[in-house]
N, C-alpha and C positions, 0 to 999 in steps of 0.2 A: 883669362879665367883661371882661378886658383883651384876650382873644383876638379877633381879627377873625373874624366869622362867614363863613368862606369855604366852607362846606358846610352842608347841612341838619343834619348831625349836630352840628356845632359850634353852629349857630344854636339847636338845642334846649337848649343849656346856657348861653345868653347871659345869662339872669337868675339863674343860680346864685349863692348867696352865696360859693361858692368863687372865689378870685381867680385864675382861670386865666391862664396865660401861653402864648405861642406857643413852639413848639420853635425853638431857635436859640441862638446864642452869647450873646445878652443874658440869657436865662434862666439859662444855665449860669454866667455871670459873677456873676449875682445870688446863686446858690446858693453859689458860692465865697466871696463877700464876707460872706454871712450864716452861713457854715459850717452849711448845712442840706442835707439830702438832697433829691433831686428825686423828687416823686411823679408818675409818668407814667401817665396813663390813656388807653388806646387802645380805640376801638370804631368802629362804623359805623352808618349810618342804619337798616339792616335788621336789626340785632341786638336781639332781644327783651329779653335780660337787660341790655343796655346801657341801655335805656329804664327798666327796673325799677330798676337801680342809681341812675340819675339821680333818679328820684322818691324813692327810699328814703334815699339818702345825700347826694347832691350838693345837694339842695334842703333838707336838714336843717341848721338853723342851728348846732346843736351840733357835728355832724360837720364842717361847713365850718370852724368855728373851730379844731378839731383840725388840720385840714389846713393852714389858713392860718398857724397858729402854729408848726407843726413842720416844714413842708415848703415847697418851691417847686413848686406844682402846674402841670403842663403837660398840656393836653388835645390829643390827636392823632386825626384821622380816618384810620383805617388805609388807606382807599382813596386818600386824598390823599398819604400817605407810605408806600407799600408797602415801601420800603427799611427804614424804621424798624420796621415791623411784622415783616418777615422776621427781622431780626437779634434783635429782642427776643422774638419767639416762640421762636426757637431758644435764646435765653438762658433763657427759662422752662423749656424742656425740659432744659437743662443743670442746672437747679435742681430737676429731678424734678416739674415742674408740667405738667399736661396742656395748657396753652396755651388758645387760643381767645379769645373776646371776651365781656365786656370783659376786657382784660388790664391789670391794675394792677401796675406794676413800679416798684421803688424803686431809684434810681440815686445814685451818687456824683456830685459836681459835674463830673466829666470824662465822665459818661455811662455808666460801668460799672455794671451791675446787681448788686445784692447781696441782694435779696429780691423775692418775687413773690406775687401773689394774683390771683384772678379775681373772679367775682361772690361777694360775701359777704352773708349775710342781715342784716336789720335787727337781730335779736337772735340770741344763741347758739342753734343748733338741732342737736340730735342729734350733738354732737361737732364741729360746724362753727362756728368762731368768727365772731362778728359783725364787721362792718366796723370798728366802733369799737375792738374788741379788737385787730384787726390793726394799726390805726394806732398804738395805744398800744405794742404789742409792737415795731413797727419803730422808733418813736421811742426806746424803751429800747435797742434794738440799736445805734442810731446813737451812743449814748453809749459804746460799746465799739469804738473805732476799729480795734483789732487784728482782731477778728472780721469787721468790715465789710471790711477790706482783704483778709483771707483769702478771704472769699466772692467778692469782686469779682475777685480774681486767678484763682480756680478757674474762674469763668465765662469770663473772657477767654481763659484757656488752652484751655478746651474749644472755644470758637468759633474760635480760631486753628487748632486741629487740624481743625475741620470745614471751614473755608473756605480756608485758606491753607497747608496742608501740601503738601510737594513731591509730585509724581505718583509713583505706584507702578506698576511694570510689571505688566500684566495683559492678559488677552484676554477677549472676550465672545462667546458663542454665542447668536445671536438665537433660534434654535429652543428651546434649553434655557431661556433667559430667559423666553420666552413660556409655556413649560410651567410654570415656577415661578410666574409671575403667575396663570396659569389655575388652579393648585392652591389659590389663595386666593380663587377665585370660588365663589359659591353656585350649586350645580348645580340647585337646585330653583327659586329665584326670580331668579337672575342677579345680577350686580354683585358687588363684593368682599364677603366675609363681614362681618357686623356687624349690630347692632340698628338702626343708622341706615343708610340707603342713599343714597349719592351717585352721580350718573351716572358719575363717574370716566372721562370720555370718552377721555383719553389712554391709559388701560389698555385700554379697549375697542378703540381703534385699533391697539394693539400686537397684540391677538388677531386683529383683522381682517387685519392684514398677515401674521401667521403662517398664517392659513387660506389667504389668497391665494397665499402662498409654498409651502405644504406640502400643501394640500387635506386636512389631518387633520380628521376629523369631530368630534373632541373640541373643537376651537376653534369650529367652526360651532355646535355645541350651546350653548356658553357665550355666544356672540355673540347668537344669536337668542332664547335665553331672556332675556337681559338686555334686548335691544331690545323684545321683546314686553311685558315688565313695565313698561318706561319709557314706551312709546308708548300702551299701553292703560291703565296704572295711574294712581295719584294724583299722580305727579310731573309729569304734563302737565296743563295747563289746557285741558280739552276744550271749553270755551265760548269763550274768548278767545284761545287760542293761547299758546305759550311754556311753558318748563319751569321748575319751581320748583328751589330750591337743593338740597334733599334731602327724603327722607321720614323720619319718626320711627319707622318700623317696618321690619322686614326684608322685608315682602311688598309694598312700594312702594305703600301705600294712603293713608297719612296725611302730607301734605306740610307743609313749613315755612312756606309762603305768602310766601316772598321769591323774587323773580326777579332773577337776576344776568345782566348782559349777557354776561359771559365764558362762563358755562355755556351760554347759548343760542347763542352763536357756535359753540361746539364741537359742540353737538348738531345744528346745521344742517349742519355738515361731515359728521358721521357718518351722518346720515340721507340726505344726498346720496350718500355712498359706498354705503349699503345699496341705494338705488334703482338706482344704476349696476350693482350686482351682480345683482339679481334682479327689477328693475322692480316692486318692491313699491309699490303705489299708496298704502298707508298712509304710507310714508316721504315720498312726494311731498306728501301732504296735510299732514303735520306741518311740513315745510319751508315750505310755502305759508302755513299759518296762523301759524307763528312769525314769519316775515318780515312778515306782516300785522300782528301785534301790535307788532313793533318800529317799523314805519313809522306805526302809528296812535297809539301811546301813549308811545314812548320817544325821540321826536325832540327835539333841542335845535338849532334851526336845521336844518342839513343833516347834523349829526352825531348820535351816539346817547348817551343818558344811561347811567350805569353800572348802575343798579339800580332796582327798584320794590318797595318794602316799607314798612310802617309799624308800627302796633301790632298785635300778634298776634291779639287777640280781634276787633278791627275788621276786619282782613283776612280772618279766617275767615268772618265774616258776609258779607263782600263776595263771596267765592268759593263759598259754600254756599247751600243752598235748603231750605225746607220743601217737603213734597209739595204743599201748597196753592199755594205760589208757582210751582212748576213747572206745575201745572194751569192757573193763571191766565195764566202767560206763554205757554202753548201752546194757548190757547183757539182752537177752530176747527180744530185738527189732531188727529191720533191720538196724544194724549199718553201713552197706556198703552204704546205701542211704545217711545217715548223712555225711559220709566221702567224698562221691562224691560231695555233695552240698557245703560243707564247706572246701573243699580242703585239707583234712587230708591224709597224706601219711606216709609210713614207715620212710622216711628220714627227714620228717618235712618240713615246709615252712618258719621257722624262727629260725635260730641258732640251727638246729637239732631237734627242737620241732615244734608243730603245734599250730598256732593261728587260731581258727575257723573264717573264713570269706567267703563271698559268691561272692565277686567280681572276675569275670573271670571264675567262675565255672558253671557247668550245673545247670539251675534253677530247682526247684521242678516241677514234671510232672503235678500235679493236686492238688486239694484242700485236698485230702486225704493225700498227701505228706506233705502239710503244717501242718496238724493236727499232723502227726507223728513227724515232726521236732520240733514242739512246745513241745510235750511230752518229746522228747529226750533232748532238751535244759534244761527243768526242772530237768531231771535226772542228767545231768552234773552239773547243778548249785548246786544240793544237795551234789554231790561229792566234788565240789570245796569249799563248805562251811566248809568242814573239814580241809582245808588247812589254813595256817597262812595268813590272809588277809593283804593287804597293810594298813598302819596306816592311820587312819582318823585324819586330823587336826581339832580338835574339837572346834576351835574358831568359834564364831558366829559373822558375820559382817553385819551391817545394809544395806550397799549398795547392796551386792550380794543377801542377803535375799529379799530385795525389788524387784530385778530383778526376782528372783525365784517365789516369791509370785504372781507377775503379770502374769508370764508365766503359772504357774499351774492353777491359777484362770481362765484365759482365756481359756486354754485347757479344764478345767472342764466344762465351759459353752458350748463350741463348741461341745465337745464329749458327753455332757449330763452325766457328772460324778460328781454328787453332793458331793461325798466323796473327790474329789480333791479340790473343792471349799471350803469345810469344812477344809481341811488341810491348804489351803492358809490363811483362816481366823485365824486359830489357830497360824500359824507362825507369822502373822501380830501382833496379840495380844501379842505373846511372845517377839517380838522385842520392842513393846511399853513398856512392863513391864520390860524387862531385860536390855534394852539399853536407855530407856527414863528417863528423869528427868524433869518434866513439859513438855514444848514444845521443850526442847533441847535433842539431841541424842549423845550418845557415838558412836565411830566408831565400836567398837567390844567388845566382852567379851570372857574370857576363864575361865572355871571353876566357872562361876558366878561372876567373878571379871571384872569390866568394864575397858576398855582400854582408849586410847586417845580420845580427843574431836572429835565429829562428823565432817565430811568433807561435802562439798557441795554435793558430790555424794551420801552420806548417806541420806540427806534430800530429794534430787531430786528423787532417786529411791524409797524411802519409800512413798513419796507423789504420785508418779505414781502408786505404788501398791495400795494405798488407793483409788485413783480414779478408778482403775480397779475393786476393790471390790464394790465400790459404784455403778458403772455401772451395775454390775451383780446382786447385792442384793437390791439396793435402800436404804440401811441403811445409814442414815445421819451421823452416827458417823464416818464413813470412810471419808466422804467428809469434815467434820469438822476438823478431824485430819490432813488431807492433807493441808487444808487451813492454819492451824496453823504452819505446817512446812514450807510452802511457805512464810509465814510472817517472820519467823526466817531468811530464806534465803535473803529476801528483806532487812531486817534490819541489818543483821550481815555480809553478804557475798557479797553484790552488790558492784561493782567497779564504781568509777566515770567515768571510760573509757567505761563503758557498759559491761554487762555480770557479771557472778558470779566468785569470787575468790574461790580457793579450800579450803582455811582455813578462819575461822571467824576472824573478825577484833579484837575480844577480846581473841583470842587463841594464844598459842605459835606457831610460824611459823618457817620454814627454813630461810636461809639467804636471800631468795627472795620470795615474795608472788606470787603464781602461779594463773594466770587467763587463764584456759586451754580450748582449742577447741578440740584437737585431741583425738582419741580413744586410750585406753591404757590397754588391748584391749577392755575393756568395754567402752561404750559411755561416753563422758565427761558430767559433770553436766549441762553445757550450752546446749549441744545437747538434753539431756533429758528434760530440763526445757522448751525448745520451745514447746514440746508436752504437758507438764503439764500445762503451762500457757495458751496455746491455749484452752485446755480442760476446765480449770477453767473459762476462758472468756465466753465460750459457755454455761457453766452450770449456772454461776452467773450473767452474763451480766456486770461484772466489767471491765471497759475499760483499767484500769491500767495493768491488766494481759496481754491483747493483745499488749499493748504498749511495755511492757518489752520483750515479745516474739519477737516482730518486731525489737526491738533494738538489741537483741542477733543475729538475722538473719543478720542484716545490718553490725554490727561491725566486724563479723568474716568472712564475705564472701570472702574477699581477701585472708585470711589465708587458707580457704577451697580450693579455686581455686589453691593455690600454691602447696598443698600436698593432692590431692583428696583421695589417697589410705589410708590416715589416718583420713579422715573426713567423713567416712560413717555415723556415728551417727549424725553429723551436717546435712548432706544431707537429712536424714530421718526426722529429726526435722524440717528442713526448708520446706520440702514438706508438712508435716503435717500442718505447719503454714499457707501456702498459699492455700492448697487444702482440708482442714479439712472437713469431711462430717459427718452430724449428721442425724441419723434415729430416728425420734420422733414417738413413738407408743402410741396412746391414747386408753386406754382400761383397764378394770378391770383386776387386777392381776390374778385372778383365771379363767378367761374366756378362753375357749378352743381356740377361734379364736385369742385372744391376744397372747397366747402361740405359735400358728402357725406362727403369724407374727414375733415374737421374734426368733423362730427357723429358719425362712427363712433368717432373717438378720444376725444372728450369723453363718449361714451356708455358707456365701459368703466370698471370699477373699477380705477383705477391710481393709488393714493395716492402712489407715488414717481415719477410721470411729469411731464414738461413738454412741452407741445405748441407747436411753433413753426412758423408759416407764413411762408415767404419768397417773394418774387417770383422768377420765372425769371431766372437770370443774377445774382441777388444773392449776395454773398460771405458765407460763414460764417467764423468765426474761424480763423486759421491753425492747421493741424494737426487741425481738426475731422474726425472719421471720415466725415462726410457731405460734406465739402468737395468741390466740383466736381461733385456729383451734380445731374442736371437732370431735367426731365420725360421720361417714357418714352413714345415714340410720339406726342409732342405733347400728351399728356394729363397733368393734375395727378397728381403722384406722391408717395407717402409713403415715408419711410425710417425704420426703427426703429434707434435707436442706444443701445447699452448695453454697459458694460464695455469701451469703446474699440473696439467692432466695429459695423459698419453692415450692415443687411440689404440684400437686393436691393430694387429699387423695387416698390411696390404701387400699382396704379391703381384697383383695385376696392374700394369701401368695405366690402362684406361680408367680403372676404378680410382687410382690415385689422382689422375688428372681431373676427373669429375668431382672428386671430393674436395680438391683444392679450389674449386670454383664456388663452393658453397659459402654462405655467410658464416661468421665466426661461431655463432651459437649452434649451428648444425654439424660442425665438423666432428665433435666428440663422438656422436652416435652414428653418423652416416657411414663411416668406413666399415664397421662390422656388419651393418645391414646390407650394404652393397656386396660385401665380401660373401655373405651367406647366399645372396641372390645369385651370385656367379657360380 
């Protein structure tokens, strides 16, 4: 293998007889010189069928000879090159392929795709051609250059229309958009309809916002049905913490046994929001246990690894138990109670073994039960720690670490866990040191070696993380670093059509430059940047930030309306842009009443809010609605700013908390009325 093993996925292919190349200009030049098509295979470490294809095909000498003789083979870890993955997944869709991984796509030497396949069996099966047959068919197609050119041109035109067509004038109604998304949710089991269930956190958050905005019970029913299924069911690892990628059934019972950092960062955020809304202790527990898993098993230095997954069968045995193993692990405790609550039986609930889960089982009888169950989970975790754990993909990626830093920092502030905030700060500094070079970022690193150039998502998510840390700590270095990354985005990634391209103008790009809106499944850079730019505009008073945020909202509105179920991030960013709320607290940092006001603000479910504490006499940006406001009666005072208007001052923490639970329309008047009543 000529490809440098810069990830566990690539390392798993290092002994293949296939002569893999790295993605880049050299491989494309070789294809042009040899007049051969490129065979691009994309996958990732946690992909079960990628491992199967590796064993069945890429380690087969005959198949390897077919590939080496007829193609220039390139192997790509999709997590190391999400830009390539996005463009070629959409190319697969343009060729009417379902996409997913492994993705085996055939390219002209200029990178344009003309044929696509996924996992193919060793032999022909039930009408599905074998991998050998696909290779033969594509080699024959390459001998017909007119057909190849036509296919490639059709795909290129489809992607140009997807990514780079001029904006179309349109409007979006957030309430109607949320209703349309809700109509695609499962009213019985929660989550979007389908035989597989993904957490789809961005869509959950759209429904959350709609409920907080409208108080419509239809939204709350979908939200809490979904959360109950996720928090009690098989998607959650009840012994060790953390959420799996998806379940293979609509009832949320049978998980995939791969844990992705991005999913867990998003679930930490939505569980924190749920706790802020109703003080649900289960949400606090899930946040605590998930952050515990992250800091126990996913650390690479002070940063976080991208995933934990290995072989499907081995991982299933790691996470599941026989009844006898449960009894042995819980010896000396009331194991029957654990088995009742977590559905453990002699015959098992998953492939003859038991996956502990609470969905559909009798709940604990009382608080004493909960204490016992917590002790029993710790005992089983200690037993499980002696098993061979799933492999951690030890790459550190800037975009996903940015998401995780923001989620952990916010949870640390809400739940008053300074150790979590400290961990978020350490991870932020690790990314700056390990992936930064001046104000530029690399996308990822493995073993301390930097990977490809940073993408827009890397800068956007790290800028969001920096602003979150500034909001919590008030330390200007986080704000300064975020502003520097946004400057890079504005100078290197901004498109003349409006919005940010995924790759910098001075970086190596795929055959088409992507300007993306849709979630994948993380929010696009453009969605995240609506939040980042709006926050920067409020903090600094720089109009250009708000102008760019508004441009993003306008140029993508038609695309969002067209495919709402893939535009959750855009809807969240757009709502932040138009409804951003700022709570300005004027008071000395160490004053007890200042802390009471901060605690009241952080305790409310306000996904579109920013909380800013300033010292008495400190200046806000010129023209800020709260400019010139000071403490009332010498007491720390809060002001609520929204839609260019500022409330009267609030000195009572309970009044502030009550006011922040009101609908948007009532906030401007209610503070002064309640203040007078007090």
